[in-house]
C-alpha positions in Angstrom: -27.5 43.4 -31.1 -27.9 44.1 -34.8 -24.7 44.0 -37.0 -23.9 46.8 -39.3 -24.2 46.1 -43.1 -20.4 45.8 -43.3 -20.1 43.3 -40.5 -23.1 41.4 -42.0 -21.2 41.1 -45.2 -18.1 39.9 -43.4 -20.1 37.3 -41.5 -21.7 36.0 -44.8 -18.3 35.7 -46.4 -17.0 33.8 -43.3 -19.9 31.4 -43.4 -19.5 30.9 -47.1 -16.0 29.6 -46.4 -17.1 26.1 -45.3 -13.7 25.0 -44.0 -13.4 28.0 -41.8 -17.0 27.9 -40.6 -16.9 24.2 -39.6 -13.4 24.6 -38.1 -14.8 27.4 -35.9 -17.7 25.2 -34.6 -15.3 22.2 -33.9 -12.8 24.5 -32.1 -15.6 26.1 -30.0 -16.9 22.6 -29.1 -13.4 21.3 -28.1 -12.4 24.5 -26.2 -15.8 24.7 -24.5 -15.4 21.2 -23.3 -11.9 21.9 -22.0 -13.2 24.8 -20.0 -15.1 22.3 -17.9 -12.2 19.9 -17.7 -12.8 19.5 -13.9 -16.1 17.8 -14.8 -14.5 15.6 -17.5 -11.3 14.4 -15.8 -10.8 14.5 -12.0 -9.8 12.3 -9.2 -12.6 13.8 -7.1 -16.3 13.0 -7.6 -18.6 15.7 -8.9 -21.2 15.0 -6.2 -21.1 12.9 -3.0 -24.2 11.9 -1.2 -23.5 11.2 2.5 -26.2 10.5 5.0 -28.7 12.3 2.7 -26.5 15.4 2.4 -25.0 16.4 -0.9 -21.3 17.4 -1.1 -19.4 18.9 -4.0 -15.7 18.0 -3.7 -14.8 19.7 -7.0 -15.7 23.1 -5.5 -15.0 22.6 -1.7 -12.5 21.0 0.6 -13.9 18.2 2.7 -11.7 16.5 5.3 -11.9 12.8 5.8 -13.6 13.3 9.2 -16.6 14.7 7.3 -17.3 11.2 6.1 -16.6 9.4 9.3 -12.8 9.0 8.9 -10.0 9.7 11.3 -7.9 12.3 9.5 -8.5 16.0 9.0 -6.7 16.0 5.7 -8.7 16.1 2.5 -10.5 12.9 1.8 -8.9 10.6 -0.8 -12.1 9.6 -2.7 -10.3 6.9 -4.7 -9.4 5.1 -1.5 -11.6 2.0 -1.2 -12.0 2.6 2.6 -13.2 6.2 2.0 -15.6 5.0 -0.6 -16.9 2.4 1.8 -17.4 5.0 4.5 -19.5 7.1 2.1 -21.6 4.2 1.0 -22.3 2.9 4.5 -22.7 6.3 6.2 -19.5 6.1 8.3 -19.2 2.5 9.5 -15.8 2.2 11.1 -15.5 -1.4 10.0 -14.7 -0.1 6.5 -11.1 0.2 7.5 -11.1 -3.6 8.0 -13.3 -4.2 5.0 -12.4 -1.6 2.4 -13.9 -3.6 -0.5 -17.4 -2.8 0.8 -18.8 -6.1 2.1 -20.2 -4.3 5.0 -21.9 -1.8 2.6 -24.2 -4.5 1.4 -25.9 -4.7 4.8 -29.3 -3.0 4.8 -28.1 0.4 3.6 -25.7 0.7 6.5 -26.4 1.0 10.2 -24.6 3.4 12.5 -25.1 3.0 16.3 -28.4 1.2 15.7 -29.8 3.9 13.5 -30.7 3.3 9.9 -28.6 5.4 7.6 -29.3 6.2 3.9 -26.8 4.6 1.6 -24.4 7.1 0.1 -23.1 7.3 -3.4 -20.6 9.2 -5.6 -21.0 10.6 -9.1 -17.6 10.4 -10.9 -16.4 12.3 -14.0 -16.1 10.2 -17.2 -12.3 10.1 -16.6 -11.7 9.5 -12.9 -8.2 10.9 -13.0 -6.8 14.4 -12.7 -3.9 15.7 -14.7 -1.6 15.0 -11.7 -3.2 11.8 -10.4 -0.6 9.0 -10.2 -2.1 5.6 -10.6 0.6 3.2 -9.3 -0.8 0.1 -11.0 1.6 -1.9 -13.2 4.4 -0.4 -15.1 4.7 3.2 -16.5 4.3 4.2 -19.1 1.4 1.8 -19.7 -0.4 1.2 -23.0 -4.0 2.4 -23.6 -6.7 0.3 -21.9 -10.3 0.7 -20.7 -9.1 2.6 -17.6 -6.6 4.9 -19.4 -8.0 5.5 -22.9 -4.7 7.0 -24.2 -2.4 5.2 -21.7 -0.2 6.7 -19.0 3.1 8.6 -19.1 6.3 7.7 -17.4 5.0 8.9 -14.0 1.8 6.9 -14.3 -0.4 9.9 -15.0 -3.4 9.6 -17.4 -2.5 11.0 -20.8 -6.0 12.0 -21.9 -6.6 14.0 -18.7 -3.3 15.8 -19.2 -4.2 16.6 -22.9 -7.6 18.0 -21.8 -6.1 20.3 -19.2 -3.1 21.1 -21.4 -5.3 22.0 -24.4 -7.2 24.5 -22.3 -4.0 26.0 -20.8 -2.3 26.3 -24.2 -5.4 28.0 -25.8 -5.8 30.4 -22.9 -2.1 31.2 -23.0 -2.2 31.9 -26.7 -5.3 34.1 -26.5 -4.0 36.2 -23.6 -0.6 36.6 -25.3 -2.1 37.4 -28.7 -4.5 40.0 -27.2 -1.6 41.7 -25.5 0.6 41.6 -28.5 -2.2 42.9 -30.7 -3.0 45.8 -28.4 0.7 46.9 -28.0 1.7 46.2 -31.6 -1.3 48.0 -33.2 -0.9 51.0 -30.9 2.8 51.4 -31.6 2.4 50.9 -35.3 -0.4 53.3 -35.5 1.5 56.0 -33.7 4.6 55.5 -35.9 2.8 55.5 -39.2 0.4 58.3 -38.4 2.8 60.8 -37.0 5.9 59.7 -39.0 9.0 61.9 -38.9 11.1 61.9 -35.8 8.5 59.8 -33.9 8.8 57.1 -36.5 12.6 57.3 -36.6 13.0 57.0 -32.8 10.5 54.1 -32.6 12.2 52.2 -35.4 15.6 52.4 -33.7 14.1 51.3 -30.3 12.4 48.3 -32.0 15.6 47.3 -33.8 17.4 47.3 -30.4 14.6 45.4 -28.7 14.2 42.7 -31.3 17.9 42.0 -31.1 17.7 40.9 -27.5 17.9 37.1 -26.9 14.5 36.4 -25.5 15.4 32.8 -24.5 18.3 33.9 -22.3 16.1 36.6 -20.7 13.5 33.9 -19.9 16.1 31.6 -18.4 17.5 34.4 -16.2 14.1 35.7 -15.0 12.9 32.2 -14.2 16.1 31.5 -12.3 15.6 34.7 -10.2 11.8 34.8 -9.9 10.8 31.1 -10.4 8.6 29.7 -13.2 5.2 31.2 -13.4 2.3 31.2 -15.9 1.7 35.0 -15.7 5.4 35.8 -15.8 5.7 33.8 -19.0 2.7 35.6 -20.4 4.3 39.0 -19.6 7.6 38.0 -21.2 5.9 36.6 -24.3 3.9 39.9 -24.8 7.0 42.1 -24.2 9.0 40.2 -26.8 6.1 39.6 -29.2 4.5 43.0 -29.8 7.0 44.2 -32.5 5.7 41.4 -34.8 2.6 43.6 -35.7 4.3 47.0 -35.8 5.6 46.7 -39.3 2.3 46.0 -41.2 0.3 48.5 -39.1 2.9 51.2 -39.6 3.0 50.6 -43.4 -0.8 50.8 -43.6 -0.9 54.1 -41.6 1.9 55.6 -43.6 -0.1 54.8 -46.7 -3.4 56.0 -45.5 -2.5 59.2 -43.6 -2.3 61.2 -46.8 -5.7 60.0 -48.2 -8.2 62.7 -48.9 -10.7 61.5 -46.2 -7.9 61.8 -43.6 -7.0 65.3 -44.8 -10.7 66.3 -44.7 -11.1 65.0 -41.2 -8.0 67.0 -40.0 -9.4 70.1 -41.7 -12.7 69.6 -39.8 -10.8 69.5 -36.5 -11.3 65.8 -35.8 -8.9 64.6 -33.1 -5.9 62.5 -34.1 -7.0 59.6 -31.9 -10.4 59.4 -33.6 -8.9 59.6 -37.1 -6.3 56.8 -36.2 -8.6 54.3 -34.6 -12.0 55.0 -36.2 -11.1 55.8 -39.8 -7.7 54.4 -40.6 -7.4 51.3 -38.4 -10.5 49.5 -39.9 -8.8 49.8 -43.3 -5.6 48.4 -41.9 -7.2 45.4 -40.3 -6.9 43.1 -43.3 -3.1 43.2 -43.1 -3.2 42.9 -39.4 -5.6 39.9 -39.3 -3.3 38.2 -41.8 -0.6 38.0 -39.2 -2.8 37.0 -36.3 -2.8 33.2 -37.1 1.0 33.3 -37.0 1.0 35.0 -33.6 -1.6 32.6 -32.1 0.1 29.5 -33.4 3.5 30.9 -32.6 2.4 31.5 -29.0 1.3 27.8 -28.7 4.4 26.6 -30.4 6.6 28.8 -28.2 5.0 27.5 -25.0 5.4 23.9 -26.2 9.1 24.6 -27.1 9.9 26.1 -23.7 8.1 23.3 -21.9 10.0 20.8 -24.0 13.3 22.4 -23.1 12.3 22.7 -19.4 12.0 26.5 -19.3 8.3 26.8 -19.6 5.4 26.4 -17.2 5.9 25.0 -13.6 6.0 21.2 -13.4 2.8 21.2 -11.4 0.8 22.5 -14.4 -0.3 20.3 -17.4 1.8 20.8 -20.4 1.6 19.5 -24.0 5.3 20.3 -24.5 6.2 18.2 -21.5 4.1 15.3 -23.1 6.2 15.8 -26.3 9.4 15.5 -24.2 8.2 12.3 -22.6 7.4 10.9 -26.1 11.0 11.6 -27.1 12.4 10.0 -24.0 10.1 6.9 -24.2 10.4 5.7 -27.7 9.1 2.3 -26.6 5.7 4.0 -25.8 4.5 5.2 -29.2 1.1 6.2 -27.9 2.8 9.3 -26.2 4.1 10.5 -29.6 0.9 9.9 -31.4 -1.1 11.7 -28.7 1.1 14.7 -28.8 1.3 14.9 -32.6 -2.4 14.6 -33.2 -3.2 17.1 -30.4 -1.0 19.7 -31.9 -2.0 18.9 -35.5 -5.7 19.2 -34.8 -5.4 22.3 -32.6 -3.2 24.3 -34.9 -5.0 23.2 -38.1 -8.3 24.4 -36.7 -6.9 27.8 -35.7 -5.2 28.3 -39.1 -8.4 27.5 -41.0 -10.5 29.8 -38.7 -8.1 32.8 -39.1 -7.9 32.2 -42.9 -11.7 32.6 -43.0 -11.5 35.8 -40.8 -8.8 37.2 -43.1 -10.8 36.6 -46.2 -13.9 38.0 -44.6 -12.2 41.3 -43.8 -10.8 41.5 -47.4 -13.2 43.7 -49.4 -11.8 42.3 -52.7 -13.0 38.7 -51.9 -16.6 37.6 -52.0 -17.6 33.9 -51.5 -20.7 32.4 -52.9 
């Protein structure tokens, strides 16, 4: 797909801003890795070879009986006895010898039949975001098993950061998209038509922005329970007025330009004039606010999680990690992990959106 000359110029301006350009690549790398968090941090192996057959526990449920065990519940792959069963092809003696001494015997032998030795391919971090490793005290300091230590419930901090980073970015992108669509549409209608339409919208926005959003969130969560999508909907509903003001001002200014009057005289529909001719000229002011909306969504999610009114406790949360850092001052690695995660994530996003803003500004040209 070939870009238009205008978009080519914008891309050149963005690339010329080295800070924004490299921030984009670093952010894409980090976010791309987090999208495959199940392959990076998981308490289930990626691949299990059992009796010559490959199994994929990340994608499919396998009961313990699948590997020669006694229970129909999901296999606990970190259990030494289950690992012994997989390595030996289902020798029942593994329950008496979980450390795998039997596994050293001639690739295993079940009922007198030679069985191919099994194996498991583990992720680099063999812990999920909810895996509790009850070894020693919690929180525990960083070591070779837990690179960033564990929190006060013995969960791996690095695994929770990887999953929490992905969740925070996805939440911010979904909320920002919804806010942008509603805010731009409302501001465009107000600014383009003006008059009574603008007056009524302005009064409604003043009433809406005066509502205490935190109290509404607490009430709805008490009635409906905490949910990711419920929090997304509430954030969009209370966040869309942030873009209305700048979009409305740009449309009020541009609706009397000569090219708009000429389009009206030629019979061009209002919708086409608004979104094809006026909106591109209003994007500079709109893009200027997008970094604040994205970072505000991430900060708002972290704040709600910190206060206990955010995501369900079963989901990974960077705000909850910050709360643990506050409650466990004797474990400074929790505070450092939370601080550097937020600092790197928000700095990269701000640098990227600064480059996008300058690229859309026709008055700026980078060399």
